[in-house]
ZADO-1210 file (C-alpha; in nm, 4 decimals, padded with zeros to 6 digits):
<atoms>
<atom x="00.5724" y="-01.9470" z="00.5430" code="MET" pos="1"/>
<atom x="00.7567" y="-01.6680" z="00.3623" code="ASN" pos="2"/>
<atom x="00.5488" y="-01.4484" z="00.1337" code="ALA" pos="3"/>
<atom x="00.5994" y="-01.4804" z="-00.2402" code="TYR" pos="4"/>
<atom x="00.8377" y="-01.2209" z="-00.3869" code="LYS" pos="5"/>
<atom x="00.9360" y="-01.1304" z="-00.7433" code="ILE" pos="6"/>
<atom x="01.2100" y="-01.3621" z="-00.8662" code="GLY" pos="7"/>
<atom x="01.0508" y="-01.6610" z="-00.6913" code="GLU" pos="8"/>
<atom x="00.7566" y="-01.8906" z="-00.7609" code="LEU" pos="9"/>
<atom x="00.4591" y="-01.9203" z="-00.5256" code="PRO" pos="10"/>
<atom x="00.4624" y="-02.2564" z="-00.3501" code="GLY" pos="11"/>
<atom x="00.1832" y="-02.5114" z="-00.3240" code="SER" pos="12"/>
<atom x="00.0706" y="-02.3558" z="00.0064" code="LYS" pos="13"/>
<atom x="00.0724" y="-01.9956" z="-00.1162" code="ALA" pos="14"/>
<atom x="-00.2265" y="-01.7771" z="-00.0318" code="TYR" pos="15"/>
<atom x="-00.4641" y="-01.7115" z="-00.3194" code="ILE" pos="16"/>
<atom x="-00.3697" y="-01.3420" z="-00.3075" code="GLU" pos="17"/>
<atom x="-00.0070" y="-01.4343" z="-00.3722" code="GLU" pos="18"/>
<atom x="-00.1052" y="-01.6484" z="-00.6698" code="ILE" pos="19"/>
<atom x="-00.3291" y="-01.3702" z="-00.8028" code="ALA" pos="20"/>
<atom x="-00.0400" y="-01.1224" z="-00.7755" code="ASP" pos="21"/>
<atom x="00.1882" y="-01.3726" z="-00.9512" code="PHE" pos="22"/>
<atom x="-00.0720" y="-01.4097" z="-01.2277" code="TRP" pos="23"/>
<atom x="-00.0837" y="-01.0321" z="-01.2756" code="GLU" pos="24"/>
<atom x="00.2954" y="-01.0105" z="-01.2856" code="LEU" pos="25"/>
<atom x="00.3138" y="-01.2876" z="-01.5449" code="GLU" pos="26"/>
<atom x="00.0692" y="-01.0853" z="-01.7570" code="ALA" pos="27"/>
<atom x="00.2960" y="-00.7821" z="-01.7179" code="ILE" pos="28"/>
<atom x="00.6010" y="-00.9816" z="-01.8262" code="LYS" pos="29"/>
<atom x="00.4142" y="-01.0977" z="-02.1358" code="ARG" pos="30"/>
<atom x="00.2380" y="-00.7713" z="-02.2108" code="GLU" pos="31"/>
<atom x="-00.0434" y="-00.8081" z="-02.4634" code="GLY" pos="32"/>
<atom x="-00.0674" y="-01.1878" z="-02.4278" code="ASP" pos="33"/>
<atom x="-00.3588" y="-01.3602" z="-02.2566" code="VAL" pos="34"/>
<atom x="-00.2318" y="-01.5558" z="-01.9551" code="ILE" pos="35"/>
<atom x="-00.4577" y="-01.8507" z="-01.8854" code="SER" pos="36"/>
<atom x="-00.4996" y="-02.0717" z="-01.5826" code="MET" pos="37"/>
<atom x="-00.3093" y="-02.3449" z="-01.7652" code="ARG" pos="38"/>
<atom x="-00.0174" y="-02.1059" z="-01.8241" code="ASP" pos="39"/>
<atom x="00.0009" y="-02.0390" z="-01.4516" code="ILE" pos="40"/>
<atom x="-00.0360" y="-02.4074" z="-01.3639" code="LEU" pos="41"/>
<atom x="00.2559" y="-02.4978" z="-01.5922" code="VAL" pos="42"/>
<atom x="00.4741" y="-02.2219" z="-01.4458" code="THR" pos="43"/>
<atom x="00.3845" y="-02.2885" z="-01.0834" code="VAL" pos="44"/>
<atom x="00.4424" y="-02.6619" z="-01.1346" code="SER" pos="45"/>
<atom x="00.8148" y="-02.5895" z="-01.1710" code="VAL" pos="46"/>
<atom x="00.8229" y="-02.4637" z="-00.8137" code="GLY" pos="47"/>
<atom x="00.6080" y="-02.7519" z="-00.6955" code="ILE" pos="48"/>
<atom x="00.8463" y="-03.0031" z="-00.8567" code="ASP" pos="49"/>
<atom x="01.1270" y="-02.8398" z="-00.6589" code="GLU" pos="50"/>
<atom x="00.9228" y="-02.8828" z="-00.3414" code="GLU" pos="51"/>
<atom x="00.8680" y="-03.2515" z="-00.4203" code="LEU" pos="52"/>
<atom x="01.2408" y="-03.3008" z="-00.4710" code="GLN" pos="53"/>
<atom x="01.2894" y="-03.1486" z="-00.1276" code="SER" pos="54"/>
<atom x="01.0479" y="-03.3969" z="00.0250" code="GLY" pos="55"/>
<atom x="00.7502" y="-03.1585" z="00.0488" code="ILE" pos="56"/>
<atom x="00.4225" y="-03.3204" z="-00.0578" code="GLU" pos="57"/>
<atom x="00.1891" y="-03.1392" z="-00.2967" code="ALA" pos="58"/>
<atom x="-00.1699" y="-03.2344" z="-00.3841" code="ASP" pos="59"/>
<atom x="-00.2482" y="-03.1755" z="-00.7547" code="ASP" pos="60"/>
<atom x="-00.6211" y="-03.1386" z="-00.6901" code="ASP" pos="61"/>
<atom x="-00.5569" y="-02.8897" z="-00.4106" code="ALA" pos="62"/>
<atom x="-00.3294" y="-02.6885" z="-00.6391" code="ILE" pos="63"/>
<atom x="-00.5930" y="-02.6758" z="-00.9148" code="THR" pos="64"/>
<atom x="-00.8547" y="-02.5673" z="-00.6617" code="GLU" pos="65"/>
<atom x="-00.6208" y="-02.2964" z="-00.5343" code="ARG" pos="66"/>
<atom x="-00.5760" y="-02.1666" z="-00.8897" code="LEU" pos="67"/>
<atom x="-00.9526" y="-02.1547" z="-00.9335" code="GLN" pos="68"/>
<atom x="-00.9786" y="-01.9569" z="-00.6097" code="ASP" pos="69"/>
<atom x="-00.7068" y="-01.7215" z="-00.7373" code="ALA" pos="70"/>
<atom x="-00.9094" y="-01.6672" z="-01.0556" code="TRP" pos="71"/>
<atom x="-01.2098" y="-01.5703" z="-00.8422" code="CYS" pos="72"/>
<atom x="-00.9812" y="-01.3300" z="-00.6557" code="GLU" pos="73"/>
<atom x="-00.8811" y="-01.1675" z="-00.9862" code="LEU" pos="74"/>
<atom x="-01.2474" y="-01.1253" z="-01.0774" code="GLU" pos="75"/>
<atom x="-01.3125" y="-00.9627" z="-00.7381" code="ARG" pos="76"/>
<atom x="-01.0333" y="-00.7158" z="-00.8041" code="ARG" pos="77"/>
<atom x="-01.2103" y="-00.5806" z="-01.1116" code="VAL" pos="78"/>
<atom x="-01.5010" y="-00.4518" z="-00.8999" code="SER" pos="79"/>
<atom x="-01.2901" y="-00.3687" z="-00.5913" code="ALA" pos="80"/>
<atom x="-01.0779" y="-00.1262" z="-00.7940" code="CYS" pos="81"/>
<atom x="-01.3871" y="00.0680" z="-00.9079" code="ALA" pos="82"/>
<atom x="-01.2911" y="00.1006" z="-01.2727" code="GLY" pos="83"/>
<atom x="-00.9139" y="00.1420" z="-01.2397" code="CYS" pos="84"/>
<atom x="-00.7989" y="-00.2210" z="-01.2674" code="TYR" pos="85"/>
<atom x="-00.5141" y="-00.2188" z="-01.5246" code="PRO" pos="86"/>
<atom x="-00.5854" y="-00.5689" z="-01.6584" code="PHE" pos="87"/>
<atom x="-00.8615" y="-00.7049" z="-01.8786" code="SER" pos="88"/>
<atom x="-01.0202" y="-01.0391" z="-01.7888" code="ILE" pos="89"/>
<atom x="-01.2343" y="-01.2791" z="-01.9902" code="ASP" pos="90"/>
<atom x="-01.2980" y="-01.6528" z="-01.9940" code="GLU" pos="91"/>
<atom x="-00.9607" y="-01.7128" z="-02.1592" code="ASN" pos="92"/>
<atom x="-00.7448" y="-01.5422" z="-01.8987" code="GLY" pos="93"/>
<atom x="-00.5953" y="-01.2066" z="-01.8031" code="ILE" pos="94"/>
<atom x="-00.4227" y="-00.9508" z="-02.0271" code="ARG" pos="95"/>
<atom x="-00.2105" y="-00.6441" z="-01.9482" code="PHE" pos="96"/>
<atom x="-00.1663" y="-00.3455" z="-02.1759" code="THR" pos="97"/>
<atom x="00.0364" y="-00.0305" z="-02.1145" code="ALA" pos="98"/>
<atom x="-00.2562" y="00.2046" z="-02.1879" code="ASN" pos="99"/>
<atom x="-00.3356" y="00.3239" z="-01.8364" code="TRP" pos="100"/>
<atom x="-00.3839" y="00.6513" z="-01.6527" code="GLY" pos="101"/>
<atom x="-00.2843" y="00.7755" z="-01.3080" code="ASP" pos="102"/>
<atom x="-00.5147" y="00.5437" z="-01.1123" code="ARG" pos="103"/>
<atom x="-00.4030" y="00.2348" z="-01.3042" code="GLN" pos="104"/>
<atom x="-00.0433" y="00.3487" z="-01.2589" code="SER" pos="105"/>
<atom x="-00.1119" y="00.3634" z="-00.8851" code="THR" pos="106"/>
<atom x="-00.2258" y="-00.0008" z="-00.8875" code="TYR" pos="107"/>
<atom x="00.0830" y="-00.1171" z="-01.0782" code="ILE" pos="108"/>
<atom x="00.3077" y="00.0695" z="-00.8359" code="PHE" pos="109"/>
<atom x="00.1439" y="-00.0983" z="-00.5345" code="MET" pos="110"/>
<atom x="00.1555" y="-00.4443" z="-00.6941" code="LEU" pos="111"/>
<atom x="00.5289" y="-00.4034" z="-00.7498" code="LEU" pos="112"/>
<atom x="00.5856" y="-00.2486" z="-00.4063" code="ALA" pos="113"/>
<atom x="00.4150" y="-00.5505" z="-00.2477" code="THR" pos="114"/>
<atom x="00.6080" y="-00.8212" z="-00.4270" code="ARG" pos="115"/>
<atom x="00.9510" y="-00.6579" z="-00.4558" code="LEU" pos="116"/>
<atom x="01.1858" y="-00.6716" z="-00.1594" code="ASN" pos="117"/>
<atom x="01.1389" y="-00.3081" z="-00.0568" code="MET" pos="118"/>
<atom x="01.4392" y="-00.3189" z="00.1736" code="LYS" pos="119"/>
<atom x="01.6808" y="-00.3850" z="-00.1091" code="THR" pos="120"/>
<atom x="01.4798" y="-00.2902" z="-00.4202" code="ARG" pos="121"/>
<atom x="01.2850" y="00.0230" z="-00.3286" code="LYS" pos="122"/>
<atom x="01.4806" y="00.2764" z="-00.5373" code="VAL" pos="123"/>
<atom x="01.4222" y="00.2985" z="-00.9115" code="PHE" pos="124"/>
<atom x="01.5076" y="00.5955" z="-01.1324" code="ALA" pos="125"/>
<atom x="01.6650" y="00.7482" z="-00.8167" code="THR" pos="126"/>
<atom x="01.3165" y="00.7597" z="-00.6576" code="ILE" pos="127"/>
<atom x="01.2594" y="00.5956" z="-00.3186" code="ASP" pos="128"/>
<atom x="00.9371" y="00.3938" z="-00.3499" code="GLY" pos="129"/>
<atom x="00.8599" y="00.4018" z="00.0226" code="THR" pos="130"/>
<atom x="00.8766" y="00.7808" z="00.0325" code="GLN" pos="131"/>
<atom x="00.6737" y="00.8037" z="-00.2877" code="LEU" pos="132"/>
<atom x="00.4080" y="00.5853" z="-00.1270" code="PHE" pos="133"/>
<atom x="00.3758" y="00.8310" z="00.1629" code="GLU" pos="134"/>
<atom x="00.3173" y="01.1159" z="-00.0810" code="GLU" pos="135"/>
<atom x="00.0631" y="00.9085" z="-00.2731" code="LEU" pos="136"/>
<atom x="-00.1238" y="00.8174" z="00.0464" code="CYS" pos="137"/>
<atom x="-00.1457" y="01.1819" z="00.1544" code="ALA" pos="138"/>
<atom x="-00.3033" y="01.2584" z="-00.1832" code="ASN" pos="139"/>
<atom x="-00.5486" y="00.9688" z="-00.1455" code="VAL" pos="140"/>
<atom x="-00.6378" y="01.0635" z="00.2128" code="ALA" pos="141"/>
<atom x="-00.7263" y="01.4152" z="00.0979" code="THR" pos="142"/>
<atom x="-00.9534" y="01.2744" z="-00.1724" code="ALA" pos="143"/>
<atom x="-01.1245" y="01.0425" z="00.0767" code="TYR" pos="144"/>
<atom x="-01.1859" y="01.3169" z="00.3360" code="PHE" pos="145"/>
<atom x="-01.3416" y="01.5304" z="00.0627" code="GLY" pos="146"/>
<atom x="-01.4086" y="01.9028" z="00.0258" code="ALA" pos="147"/>
<atom x="-01.1919" y="02.1384" z="00.2318" code="ASN" pos="148"/>
<atom x="-00.9577" y="01.8542" z="00.3282" code="ALA" pos="149"/>
<atom x="-00.5835" y="01.9061" z="00.3556" code="GLN" pos="150"/>
<atom x="-00.2965" y="01.6674" z="00.4188" code="SER" pos="151"/>
<atom x="00.0755" y="01.6561" z="00.4674" code="LEU" pos="152"/>
<atom x="00.3521" y="01.3985" z="00.4779" code="VAL" pos="153"/>
<atom x="00.4993" y="01.3711" z="00.8271" code="PHE" pos="154"/>
<atom x="00.7171" y="01.0608" z="00.7934" code="GLY" pos="155"/>
<atom x="01.0796" y="00.9985" z="00.7103" code="THR" pos="156"/>
<atom x="01.0363" y="01.1478" z="00.3630" code="ALA" pos="157"/>
<atom x="01.0172" y="01.4946" z="00.5212" code="VAL" pos="158"/>
<atom x="01.3322" y="01.6837" z="00.6109" code="ALA" pos="159"/>
<atom x="01.3651" y="01.8657" z="00.9417" code="GLY" pos="160"/>
<atom x="01.3764" y="01.7605" z="01.3025" code="GLY" pos="161"/>
<atom x="01.0866" y="01.6116" z="01.4941" code="PHE" pos="162"/>
<atom x="01.0304" y="01.9263" z="01.7001" code="THR" pos="163"/>
<atom x="01.0029" y="02.1420" z="01.3884" code="THR" pos="164"/>
<atom x="00.7693" y="01.8956" z="01.2172" code="LYS" pos="165"/>
<atom x="00.5328" y="01.8810" z="01.5169" code="VAL" pos="166"/>
<atom x="00.5282" y="02.2600" z="01.5515" code="ALA" pos="167"/>
<atom x="00.4473" y="02.2933" z="01.1805" code="ASP" pos="168"/>
<atom x="00.1733" y="02.0308" z="01.2120" code="LEU" pos="169"/>
<atom x="00.0106" y="02.2121" z="01.5043" code="VAL" pos="170"/>
<atom x="00.0095" y="02.5379" z="01.3097" code="THR" pos="171"/>
<atom x="-00.1497" y="02.3838" z="01.0038" code="LYS" pos="172"/>
<atom x="-00.4059" y="02.1843" z="01.2040" code="LEU" pos="173"/>
<atom x="-00.5081" y="02.4838" z="01.4103" code="GLY" pos="174"/>
<atom x="-00.5170" y="02.2496" z="01.7085" code="GLU" pos="175"/>
<atom x="-00.2641" y="02.1202" z="01.9577" code="GLY" pos="176"/>
<atom x="-00.1465" y="02.4468" z="02.1125" code="GLY" pos="177"/>
<atom x="00.2187" y="02.3910" z="02.0215" code="GLY" pos="178"/>
<atom x="00.4968" y="02.1369" z="02.0716" code="PHE" pos="179"/>
<atom x="00.5894" y="02.0012" z="02.4119" code="LYS" pos="180"/>
<atom x="00.8592" y="01.7595" z="02.5177" code="ASN" pos="181"/>
<atom x="00.7423" y="01.5367" z="02.8053" code="PRO" pos="182"/>
<atom x="01.1003" y="01.4353" z="02.8838" code="ASN" pos="183"/>
<atom x="01.3975" y="01.6500" z="02.9866" code="PRO" pos="184"/>
<atom x="01.6218" y="01.4676" z="02.7388" code="SER" pos="185"/>
<atom x="01.6766" y="01.5543" z="02.3720" code="HIS" pos="186"/>
<atom x="01.4010" y="01.4293" z="02.1377" code="VAL" pos="187"/>
<atom x="01.5258" y="01.1418" z="01.9240" code="THR" pos="188"/>
<atom x="01.1998" y="01.0599" z="01.7462" code="LYS" pos="189"/>
<atom x="01.1720" y="01.0968" z="01.3705" code="ASN" pos="190"/>
<atom x="00.7987" y="01.0485" z="01.3156" code="ASP" pos="191"/>
<atom x="00.6802" y="00.8398" z="01.6160" code="ASP" pos="192"/>
<atom x="00.4738" y="00.6119" z="01.3918" code="GLY" pos="193"/>
<atom x="00.3003" y="00.8872" z="01.1906" code="ILE" pos="194"/>
<atom x="00.3597" y="00.9041" z="00.8143" code="ASP" pos="195"/>
<atom x="00.0715" y="01.1194" z="00.6904" code="VAL" pos="196"/>
<atom x="-00.1812" y="01.3536" z="00.8501" code="VAL" pos="197"/>
<atom x="-00.5134" y="01.4565" z="00.6976" code="VAL" pos="198"/>
<atom x="-00.7832" y="01.6892" z="00.8284" code="TRP" pos="199"/>
<atom x="-01.1027" y="01.8557" z="00.7131" code="ARG" pos="200"/>
<atom x="-01.1539" y="02.2170" z="00.8084" code="ASN" pos="201"/>
<atom x="-01.4646" y="02.4160" z="00.8929" code="PHE" pos="202"/>
<atom x="-01.5044" y="02.7712" z="00.7658" code="ALA" pos="203"/>
<atom x="-01.5106" y="02.9030" z="01.1245" code="ASP" pos="204"/>
<atom x="-01.1531" y="02.7713" z="01.1790" code="LYS" pos="205"/>
<atom x="-01.2455" y="02.6608" z="01.5320" code="ARG" pos="206"/>
<atom x="-01.1195" y="02.3469" z="01.7030" code="ARG" pos="207"/>
<atom x="-01.3036" y="02.0175" z="01.6838" code="GLY" pos="208"/>
<atom x="-01.2433" y="01.8922" z="01.3307" code="LYS" pos="209"/>
<atom x="-01.2030" y="01.5492" z="01.1722" code="LEU" pos="210"/>
<atom x="-00.8352" y="01.4480" z="01.1794" code="ILE" pos="211"/>
<atom x="-00.6619" y="01.1306" z="01.0635" code="GLY" pos="212"/>
<atom x="-00.3124" y="01.0068" z="01.1460" code="PHE" pos="213"/>
<atom x="-00.1873" y="00.7496" z="00.8988" code="GLY" pos="214"/>
<atom x="00.0912" y="00.4961" z="00.8663" code="GLN" pos="215"/>
<atom x="00.2073" y="00.3714" z="00.5240" code="CYS" pos="216"/>
<atom x="00.3533" y="00.0259" z="00.4601" code="LYS" pos="217"/>
<atom x="00.4954" y="-00.1294" z="00.1457" code="THR" pos="218"/>
<atom x="00.5859" y="-00.4987" z="00.1188" code="GLY" pos="219"/>
<atom x="00.4168" y="-00.7769" z="00.3127" code="THR" pos="220"/>
<atom x="00.5833" y="-00.7548" z="00.6551" code="GLU" pos="221"/>
<atom x="00.3631" y="-00.4886" z="00.8123" code="TRP" pos="222"/>
<atom x="00.1457" y="-00.6591" z="01.0752" code="ARG" pos="223"/>
<atom x="00.3903" y="-00.6160" z="01.3626" code="ASP" pos="224"/>
<atom x="00.4690" y="-00.2578" z="01.2614" code="GLU" pos="225"/>
<atom x="00.1279" y="-00.0927" z="01.2391" code="ILE" pos="226"/>
<atom x="00.0727" y="-00.1051" z="01.6153" code="HIS" pos="227"/>
<atom x="00.3264" y="00.1756" z="01.6515" code="LYS" pos="228"/>
<atom x="00.0478" y="00.4018" z="01.5228" code="LEU" pos="229"/>
<atom x="-00.1177" y="00.5443" z="01.8356" code="LYS" pos="230"/>
<atom x="-00.2750" y="00.8820" z="01.7521" code="PRO" pos="231"/>
<atom x="-00.4061" y="00.9596" z="02.1001" code="ARG" pos="232"/>
<atom x="-00.0698" y="00.8831" z="02.2629" code="ASP" pos="233"/>
<atom x="00.1076" y="01.0943" z="02.0022" code="PHE" pos="234"/>
<atom x="-00.1110" y="01.3959" z="02.0803" code="CYS" pos="235"/>
<atom x="-00.0889" y="01.3480" z="02.4578" code="ASP" pos="236"/>
<atom x="00.2898" y="01.3163" z="02.4394" code="ASN" pos="237"/>
<atom x="00.3828" y="01.5923" z="02.1953" code="TRP" pos="238"/>
<atom x="00.0996" y="01.8481" z="02.1852" code="PHE" pos="239"/>
<atom x="00.0472" y="02.1136" z="02.4526" code="VAL" pos="240"/>
<atom x="-00.3257" y="02.0431" z="02.4199" code="GLU" pos="241"/>
<atom x="-00.4768" y="01.7331" z="02.2653" code="SER" pos="242"/>
<atom x="-00.7329" y="01.7929" z="01.9874" code="PRO" pos="243"/>
<atom x="-01.0942" y="01.7958" z="02.1003" code="LEU" pos="244"/>
<atom x="-01.1529" y="01.4795" z="01.8989" code="HIS" pos="245"/>
<atom x="-00.8769" y="01.2195" z="01.8920" code="ALA" pos="246"/>
<atom x="-00.7445" y="01.1594" z="01.5380" code="PRO" pos="247"/>
<atom x="-00.8586" y="00.8385" z="01.3748" code="ILE" pos="248"/>
<atom x="-00.5930" y="00.5760" z="01.2996" code="ALA" pos="249"/>
<atom x="-00.5461" y="00.5068" z="00.9294" code="MET" pos="250"/>
<atom x="-00.3375" y="00.2296" z="00.7739" code="ILE" pos="251"/>
<atom x="-00.2289" y="00.2446" z="00.4085" code="PHE" pos="252"/>
<atom x="-00.1030" y="-00.0816" z="00.2561" code="LEU" pos="253"/>
<atom x="00.0325" y="-00.1754" z="-00.0849" code="CYS" pos="254"/>
<atom x="-00.0703" y="-00.5275" z="00.0099" code="ASP" pos="255"/>
<atom x="-00.4198" y="-00.6590" z="-00.0643" code="THR" pos="256"/>
<atom x="-00.4990" y="-00.8179" z="00.2760" code="LEU" pos="257"/>
<atom x="-00.5616" y="-01.1896" z="00.2879" code="ASN" pos="258"/>
<atom x="-00.9255" y="-01.2732" z="00.2101" code="TRP" pos="259"/>
<atom x="-00.9431" y="-01.5086" z="00.5083" code="TYR" pos="260"/>
<atom x="-00.8011" y="-01.2579" z="00.7582" code="LEU" pos="261"/>
<atom x="-01.0812" y="-01.0090" z="00.8068" code="SER" pos="262"/>
<atom x="-01.0430" y="-00.6397" z="00.8861" code="PHE" pos="263"/>
<atom x="-01.2164" y="-00.7113" z="01.2180" code="HIS" pos="264"/>
<atom x="-00.9702" y="-00.9713" z="01.3414" code="SER" pos="265"/>
<atom x="-00.6553" y="-00.8450" z="01.1735" code="ASP" pos="266"/>
<atom x="-00.6869" y="-00.4678" z="01.1776" code="LEU" pos="267"/>
<atom x="-00.9563" y="-00.3826" z="01.4291" code="ARG" pos="268"/>
<atom x="-00.9532" y="-00.0190" z="01.5346" code="GLY" pos="269"/>
<atom x="-00.7969" y="00.1133" z="01.2126" code="TYR" pos="270"/>
<atom x="-00.9446" y="00.2709" z="00.9032" code="LEU" pos="271"/>
<atom x="-00.7765" y="00.0466" z="00.6470" code="VAL" pos="272"/>
<atom x="-00.6789" y="00.1398" z="00.2935" code="PHE" pos="273"/>
<atom x="-00.5442" y="-00.1637" z="00.1134" code="ASN" pos="274"/>
<atom x="-00.4314" y="-00.1688" z="-00.2505" code="ARG" pos="275"/>
<atom x="-00.7843" y="-00.1628" z="-00.3888" code="PHE" pos="276"/>
<atom x="-00.9138" y="00.1171" z="-00.1674" code="ARG" pos="277"/>
<atom x="-00.6102" y="00.3315" z="-00.2429" code="ILE" pos="278"/>
<atom x="-00.6562" y="00.2725" z="-00.6169" code="ALA" pos="279"/>
<atom x="-01.0264" y="00.3562" z="-00.5843" code="GLU" pos="280"/>
<atom x="-00.9626" y="00.6911" z="-00.4126" code="TYR" pos="281"/>
<atom x="-00.6538" y="00.7916" z="-00.6068" code="ALA" pos="282"/>
<atom x="-00.7578" y="01.1042" z="-00.8007" code="PRO" pos="283"/>
<atom x="-00.8144" y="01.0565" z="-01.1726" code="ILE" pos="284"/>
<atom x="-00.5364" y="01.3115" z="-01.2140" code="GLU" pos="285"/>
<atom x="-00.2774" y="01.2914" z="-00.9378" code="LEU" pos="286"/>
<atom x="-00.0670" y="01.5828" z="-00.8200" code="VAL" pos="287"/>
<atom x="00.1672" y="01.6290" z="-01.1213" code="PRO" pos="288"/>
<atom x="00.4864" y="01.5686" z="-00.9222" code="SER" pos="289"/>
<atom x="00.3496" y="01.2404" z="-00.7845" code="ILE" pos="290"/>
<atom x="00.2222" y="01.1290" z="-01.1267" code="ALA" pos="291"/>
<atom x="00.5644" y="01.1963" z="-01.2809" code="LYS" pos="292"/>
<atom x="00.7489" y="01.0050" z="-01.0088" code="GLN" pos="293"/>
<atom x="00.5082" y="00.7116" z="-01.0357" code="LEU" pos="294"/>
<atom x="00.5644" y="00.6939" z="-01.4115" code="LYS" pos="295"/>
<atom x="00.9426" y="00.6992" z="-01.3796" code="LEU" pos="296"/>
<atom x="00.9530" y="00.4523" z="-01.0880" code="TRP" pos="297"/>
<atom x="00.7111" y="00.2130" z="-01.2603" code="ASN" pos="298"/>
<atom x="00.8981" y="00.2175" z="-01.5909" code="GLU" pos="299"/>
<atom x="01.2289" y="00.1358" z="-01.4245" code="ALA" pos="300"/>
<atom x="01.0782" y="-00.1243" z="-01.1901" code="ALA" pos="301"/>
<atom x="00.8882" y="-00.2950" z="-01.4736" code="LEU" pos="302"/>
<atom x="01.2096" y="-00.3171" z="-01.6764" code="ALA" pos="303"/>
<atom x="01.3746" y="-00.4871" z="-01.3789" code="PHE" pos="304"/>
<atom x="01.0822" y="-00.7288" z="-01.3326" code="VAL" pos="305"/>
<atom x="01.0764" y="-00.8280" z="-01.6981" code="ARG" pos="306"/>
<atom x="01.4459" y="-00.9164" z="-01.6798" code="ASN" pos="307"/>
<atom x="01.4093" y="-01.1144" z="-01.3550" code="THR" pos="308"/>
</atoms>
């Protein structure tokens, strides 16, 4: 089953997270209006009628139950976002208003970057959304690691060859001993699965610190990609000396993660930041350059969505 994308309607078998995202996007399209469960049922029924015409059976009771589950998912999002959910919810439905700060702007960006086709619709206002997401995640990782933490973007958003980037990383980490090439051939890697790096220093500047290597994914097709993130292999392959403590593997997703696919079974071995965790740890005031890019990208993307 293909994931729901903007410009489509979620089908009768859509996951509740897809329906919840669709509900939020309908509220965005009709900014200021309360979007009720009946509004969504009427809209979704158009897609279901198309399924019926194609010979696909749909159970009305099952659809209603799925909408009720999606409403519960929306209510969960209020608490999961820790005060930065950009929608208001009451017994009548969900409402979107444009009065939001940096953390709410972060949520809107990730909602759009999940449900847009980020292969063909990632650039708005001349800003590449996938590269912007890497910068955002580095900012969030620093906030999560806390005092004395530093981070950098290592992925495709950064200019320079792989050798130069690794050498710079080793210098800033204060661990690794330098760059090495395990093969006699020319290095063709760009980032080798690493998009962001975060670490927390000690005042003594000695080795043996907490380090995280992260991979950032927009869209919904990320499950087969995240396994390229192998921090220990990266260090063994490209560092003269591996850090005393292997970096932890961190995954940053615009997606929400399906409620029925647990972190244990789906993402075991990774420290996972989904849309809600990223929104929670996004600083109240982002780095000004990131905040400006988010505002411009969101405004242009929202204009596109409202005309779709």
